C-alpha positions in Angstrom: -16.2 26.4 -14.5 -13.7 27.9 -12.1 -16.2 31.0 -11.3 -19.1 28.7 -10.6 -17.1 26.4 -8.6 -16.2 29.2 -6.3 -19.8 30.7 -6.0 -20.8 27.1 -5.0 -18.1 26.8 -2.6 -19.2 30.4 -1.2 -23.2 29.6 -0.8 -22.1 26.3 1.1 -19.9 28.2 3.3 -22.8 30.9 4.4 -25.6 27.8 4.5 -22.9 26.0 7.2 -22.1 28.9 9.2 -25.3 30.1 10.2 -25.6 31.5 13.7 -27.4 34.1 15.8 -26.4 37.9 15.0 -24.3 39.3 17.5 -22.9 42.9 17.5 -19.3 42.9 15.8 -16.9 45.4 17.0 -15.2 47.8 14.2 -12.2 45.7 12.7 -13.5 42.5 14.7 -13.7 39.3 12.8 -17.4 38.5 12.5 -17.1 34.8 11.5 -14.3 32.2 10.5 -13.1 32.8 7.1 -14.4 36.5 6.3 -11.0 37.2 4.9 -10.8 34.8 2.5 -14.2 35.6 1.0 -13.4 39.0 1.2 -10.5 38.3 -1.0 -13.0 36.4 -3.3 -15.1 39.8 -3.7 -12.0 41.8 -4.2 -10.7 39.3 -7.1 -14.1 39.5 -8.4 -13.8 43.4 -8.8 -10.4 42.9 -10.2 -12.1 40.9 -13.0 -14.6 43.3 -13.4 -17.3 40.8 -12.5 -19.2 43.5 -10.3 -22.4 41.5 -10.3 -20.9 38.6 -8.4 -18.8 41.0 -6.3 -22.1 43.0 -5.2 -23.3 39.4 -4.4 -20.4 38.5 -2.4 -20.4 42.0 -0.2 -24.1 41.3 0.0 -23.6 38.0 1.9 -20.6 39.4 3.8 -23.1 42.2 5.0 -26.0 39.6 6.1 -23.2 37.7 8.1 -21.2 40.5 9.5 -23.6 43.5 9.6 -21.1 45.8 9.0 -22.1 48.7 6.8 -19.0 49.2 4.6 -20.0 45.6 2.8 -23.5 47.2 2.3 -22.0 50.1 0.7 -19.2 48.2 -1.3 -21.9 46.0 -2.7 -24.4 48.7 -3.7 -21.5 50.1 -5.4 -20.5 47.5 -7.3 -24.4 46.8 -8.3 -23.9 50.4 -9.9 -20.8 49.4 -12.0 -23.0 46.3 -12.9 -25.9 48.2 -13.9 -28.4 46.7 -11.3 -29.9 50.2 -10.6 -33.3 49.0 -9.5 -31.2 46.6 -7.0 -29.9 49.5 -5.6 -32.8 51.5 -5.3 -34.9 48.6 -4.0 -32.4 47.8 -1.1 -31.9 51.5 0.0 -35.7 52.1 0.1 -36.0 48.8 2.3 -32.9 49.9 4.7 -33.6 53.5 5.0 -37.6 53.5 4.9 -37.6 56.8 3.3 -35.2 58.4 6.3 -32.3 60.5 5.6 -30.1 59.0 8.3 -27.8 57.2 6.3 -26.7 60.0 3.5 -24.5 57.4 2.0 -27.2 55.2 1.0 -28.9 58.2 -0.2 -26.3 59.3 -2.4 -26.0 55.7 -4.0 -29.8 55.8 -4.6 -29.5 59.3 -6.3 -26.7 57.9 -8.7 -29.3 54.7 -9.6 -31.8 57.0 -10.1 -29.7 59.3 -12.6 -28.5 56.1 -14.3 -32.3 54.8 -14.9 -33.2 58.5 -16.5 -35.5 59.3 -13.3 -33.8 62.7 -13.3 -37.1 64.4 -11.5 -36.9 61.7 -8.7 -33.3 62.3 -8.4 -33.7 65.9 -8.7 -36.3 65.8 -5.8 -34.2 63.4 -3.5 -30.7 65.5 -4.2 -31.9 68.7 -3.3 -33.4 67.7 -0.3 -30.3 65.8 0.8 -28.1 68.9 -0.1 -30.8 70.9 2.1 -30.3 68.7 5.0 -26.7 68.0 5.2 -25.3 71.4 3.4 -22.4 69.3 2.6 -20.2 70.1 -0.5 -20.5 66.7 -2.0 -24.1 66.8 -1.9 -24.3 70.2 -3.5 -22.2 68.7 -6.2 -24.3 65.6 -6.5 -27.4 68.0 -6.7 -25.5 69.8 -9.6 -24.9 66.9 -11.4 -28.4 66.1 -11.4 -29.4 69.6 -13.0 -26.5 69.3 -15.4 -28.1 66.0 -16.7 -31.5 67.6 -16.7 -30.0 70.5 -18.7 -31.2 73.2 -15.9 -27.7 74.6 -16.1 -28.3 78.2 -13.9 -29.8 75.7 -11.2 -26.6 73.4 -11.5 -24.4 76.3 -11.4 -26.1 77.6 -8.2 -25.4 74.5 -6.3 -21.8 73.8 -7.5 -21.3 77.6 -6.6 -22.4 76.3 -3.0 -20.2 73.5 -3.0 -17.1 75.5 -3.8 -17.8 78.0 -1.5 -17.7 75.5 1.2 -14.1 74.5 0.8 -12.8 76.0 -2.4 -12.5 72.4 -3.9 -10.4 72.8 -7.5 -12.6 70.1 -9.1 -15.7 71.8 -8.5 -14.1 75.0 -9.8 -13.1 73.0 -12.5 -16.9 72.0 -13.3 -18.1 75.7 -12.7 -15.4 77.0 -15.3 -16.6 74.2 -18.0 -20.4 75.2 -17.4 -19.9 78.5 -17.5 -17.3 78.8 -20.7 -18.8 75.9 -22.7 -22.4 75.6 -21.7 -23.7 78.7 -20.3 -21.2 80.8 -22.6 -20.2 83.3 -20.1 -16.6 83.3 -21.0 -15.1 86.0 -19.0 -17.0 84.8 -15.7 -14.9 81.2 -16.3 -11.8 83.3 -16.4 -12.4 85.5 -13.8 -13.4 82.3 -11.6 -10.1 80.9 -12.5 -7.9 83.6 -12.0 -9.6 84.8 -8.6 -9.0 81.2 -7.6 -5.2 81.0 -8.5 -4.8 84.4 -6.9 -6.0 83.2 -3.7 -5.1 79.7 -3.4 -2.4 79.2 -6.1 -2.8 77.8 -9.5 -2.7 74.2 -9.2 -1.9 71.7 -12.3 -5.6 71.3 -13.0 -6.6 74.8 -12.6 -3.7 76.0 -14.6 -4.4 73.4 -17.4 -7.8 74.8 -17.7 -6.7 78.3 -18.0 -4.3 77.2 -20.7 -7.0 75.2 -22.6 -9.4 78.4 -22.4 -6.7 81.0 -23.2 -5.6 78.7 -26.1 -9.4 78.6 -27.6 -9.2 82.4 -27.2 -5.9 83.0 -28.7 -5.1 84.9 -25.7 -1.1 84.9 -25.9 -0.7 87.1 -22.9 -3.1 84.8 -20.6 -1.3 82.0 -22.0 2.3 83.1 -20.9 1.1 84.1 -17.6 -0.5 80.7 -16.9 2.6 79.0 -18.4 4.9 80.8 -16.0 2.8 79.8 -12.9 2.6 76.6 -13.8 6.5 76.4 -14.2 6.8 78.1 -10.9 4.6 75.3 -9.6 6.4 72.5 -11.6 10.0 73.0 -13.1 9.0 70.9 -16.2 11.6 71.2 -19.4 8.2 70.9 -21.7 6.4 74.0 -19.8 9.8 75.8 -20.2 9.9 75.3 -24.2 6.1 76.5 -24.2 7.4 79.8 -22.4 10.4 80.4 -24.8 8.0 79.7 -27.8 5.8 82.3 -26.5 8.0 85.1 -25.7 10.0 84.0 -29.2 6.6 84.5 -31.1 6.1 87.9 -29.0 9.8 88.9 -29.7 10.1 89.9 -26.2 13.7 88.9 -26.1 14.3 91.1 -22.8 12.1 89.1 -20.7 12.7 85.8 -22.6 16.7 86.5 -21.2 15.4 87.6 -17.8 13.0 84.2 -17.8 16.1 81.8 -18.8 18.5 83.7 -16.4 16.2 82.9 -13.5 15.1 79.6 -14.4 18.2 78.4 -16.0 15.6 76.5 -17.9 17.9 76.4 -21.3 21.2 77.8 -21.4 21.8 76.8 -24.8 18.9 79.3 -25.8 20.4 82.0 -23.3 23.7 81.4 -25.1 22.2 82.3 -28.6 20.3 85.3 -27.6 23.7 86.5 -25.8 25.4 86.1 -29.0 22.8 87.6 -31.2 22.6 90.7 -28.9 26.5 90.9 -29.1 26.6 90.7 -25.0 29.7 88.6 -25.6 30.9 89.1 -21.9 27.9 87.0 -20.7 27.9 84.7 -23.7 32.0 84.0 -22.8 30.9 83.2 -19.0 27.9 81.0 -19.8 29.8 79.4 -22.6 32.5 78.9 -20.3 29.9 77.5 -17.5 28.5 75.0 -19.9 32.2 73.6 -21.0 32.5 73.1 -17.2 29.2 71.3 -16.9 29.6 69.1 -20.1 33.3 69.2 -21.0 32.3 70.0 -24.6 35.4 71.7 -26.2 32.8 73.4 -28.4 31.8 75.5 -25.6 35.4 76.0 -24.7 35.9 77.4 -28.4 32.9 79.8 -27.9 33.9 80.8 -24.8 37.3 81.8 -25.9 35.9 83.6 -29.3 33.3 85.4 -27.2 35.9 86.5 -24.6 37.9 88.0 -27.5 34.9 89.7 -29.0 33.9 91.3 -25.7 37.4 93.4 -25.7 37.9 93.7 -29.4 41.4 95.6 -29.9 41.7 96.4 -26.6 42.0 93.1 -25.2 45.0 92.9 -22.9 48.3 90.6 -23.8 47.4 88.6 -20.8 43.8 88.0 -22.0 44.9 87.5 -25.4 47.2 84.8 -24.5 44.4 83.1 -22.7 42.1 83.2 -25.3 45.1 81.6 -27.7 45.5 79.1 -25.4 42.2 77.8 -24.9 41.8 77.8 -28.8 44.9 75.7 -29.2 43.5 73.1 -26.8 40.3 72.9 -28.9 41.9 72.6 -32.1 43.8 69.6 -30.5 40.2 67.8 -30.2 38.4 69.2 -33.3 39.3 70.4 -36.8 36.0 72.6 -36.6 37.1 75.1 -39.1 35.5 78.0 -37.3 38.1 77.5 -34.3 41.1 76.9 -36.7 40.5 80.1 -38.6 39.8 81.8 -35.6 42.7 81.2 -33.8 45.0 81.3 -37.1 43.6 85.0 -37.8 44.4 85.8 -34.1 47.9 85.0 -34.6 48.3 86.7 -37.7 46.4 90.0 -36.6 48.3 90.4 -33.4 51.4 89.4 -34.7 52.0 86.7 -32.5 53.1 84.0 -34.9 52.1 85.0 -38.5 53.2 81.9 -40.2 51.9 79.6 -37.7 48.7 81.4 -38.1 48.6 81.3 -41.7 49.2 77.1 -41.4 46.0 77.0 -39.8 44.3 78.9 -42.1 45.6 77.2 -45.2 44.6 73.7 -43.4 41.0 75.0 -43.2 41.2 76.2 -46.9 41.9 72.6 -48.1 37.9 71.7 -47.1 36.7 75.4 -47.8 38.8 76.7 -50.7 35.7 79.3 -51.7 35.4 80.8 -48.2 35.9 84.8 -48.4 36.3 84.8 -44.7 39.4 82.1 -44.8 40.7 83.5 -47.9 41.0 86.9 -46.4 42.7 85.7 -43.2 45.0 84.2 -45.5 45.6 87.3 -47.3 46.0 89.2 -44.2 48.8 86.9 -43.2 50.7 87.7 -46.6 50.1 91.3 -45.8 51.5 91.1 -42.4 54.7 89.2 -43.9 54.9 92.1 -46.4 53.9 90.1 -49.4 51.1 92.7 -50.5 51.0 91.5 -54.1 50.0 88.0 -53.0 47.6 89.6 -50.6 46.2 91.5 -53.5 45.6 88.7 -55.6 44.0 86.8 -52.8 41.8 89.8 -52.2 40.8 90.2 -55.6 39.1 86.7 -54.8 37.5 87.6 -51.8 35.4 90.5 -53.1 33.8 88.4 -55.6 32.6 85.8 -52.9 29.5 85.8 -50.6 31.0 87.9 -47.6 33.1 89.9 -49.6 31.5 93.1 -48.9 31.8 92.6 -45.2 33.3 96.2 -43.5 36.5 94.0 -42.1 37.2 92.7 -45.4 37.1 96.0 -47.1 39.5 97.5 -44.5 42.0 95.0 -45.2 41.3 95.5 -49.1 42.2 99.4 -48.4 45.4 98.3 -46.5 46.6 96.1 -49.1 45.9 98.7 -51.7 48.3 100.9 -49.7 50.8 98.5 -49.4 51.0 98.1 -52.7 51.0 101.8 -53.4 53.9 102.3 -51.0 55.5 99.6 -52.9 55.3 101.1 -56.5 56.7 104.2 -55.3 60.2 102.8 -53.8 
């Protein structure tokens, strides 16, 4: 009811406001209330009432003689499937001339929608020859695609692309070559050449990714994802790159990528530790602690710092490591850090009894851990209680991890201690 009332109101307006046509300057209001009726037309478009919108813009054109209203009316008519109306209107205005190329393009679209492809083809090729405009080459290409004359379509699309290297046109060429003409290598060559000369936009990179995925070309995928990441440093893209490097087991290049991009320091930390690059691992864990305040990273930094020096660690650095671990165990009762702290205190004779207390605390919740029992046994050894140490080590060698080289060294030392005590 409201829509009907609006159209009656509009009709009454145009009837009541008839006057002699005059030349209207650009952006000059042609008649009183013009803006109001533009608003009605735009509202009709918003409601997807394209037929009503077309009629309103048609009336605006009749009253104001502004070409933009004519174009908008015909565009809405196309959306409303009033293709015959568009063709008839264009023919009346142009009288078979090509003076207004916008109207000719609209007619071609209407002919295509009606399935009159031969007429559309003749008109589109004539228009493209006259204007040599990339948009008209592209339109002709679309007509040929619809007619399934794919080689001709490719020719027109290539002509359009050669004008300004438009990536959307290139994307159409790539799809046509790859999916329709089955010229897969040519499609890839077109896209890759474009990226080398003009860069890899998101549209072109994603098209390459689709093709390389379909071809199972892992190296091609990796190359494109890296270019796309350089264009837009997106976390999801970084994960793809990490996954591909991991799949290829190319950990050296993965480390290089992570060091340059800082895309995932957690993964980088894991790679450093698995590669026993403890110095870099310690530095990175320290950075992560500074960034996050998570004491887990402080603990990791201390452990990796210790591991990077081993038995050659200086007294000063040793005390720094102990200090860090003591700060960690104040906040968390993670058995890894408590045992590590306890073992360092024991092994370096800094405070054997204190170290054993840390280990005993850990063993309360982990009574069958070979590593923790070994630490306690080593504490008894340091105190000269070799018999007690031996009893514990006999348990260790039967548990998982009991054949660890360091455990076996402890077994040997403890056995030697017992032998000396028997000789006395």
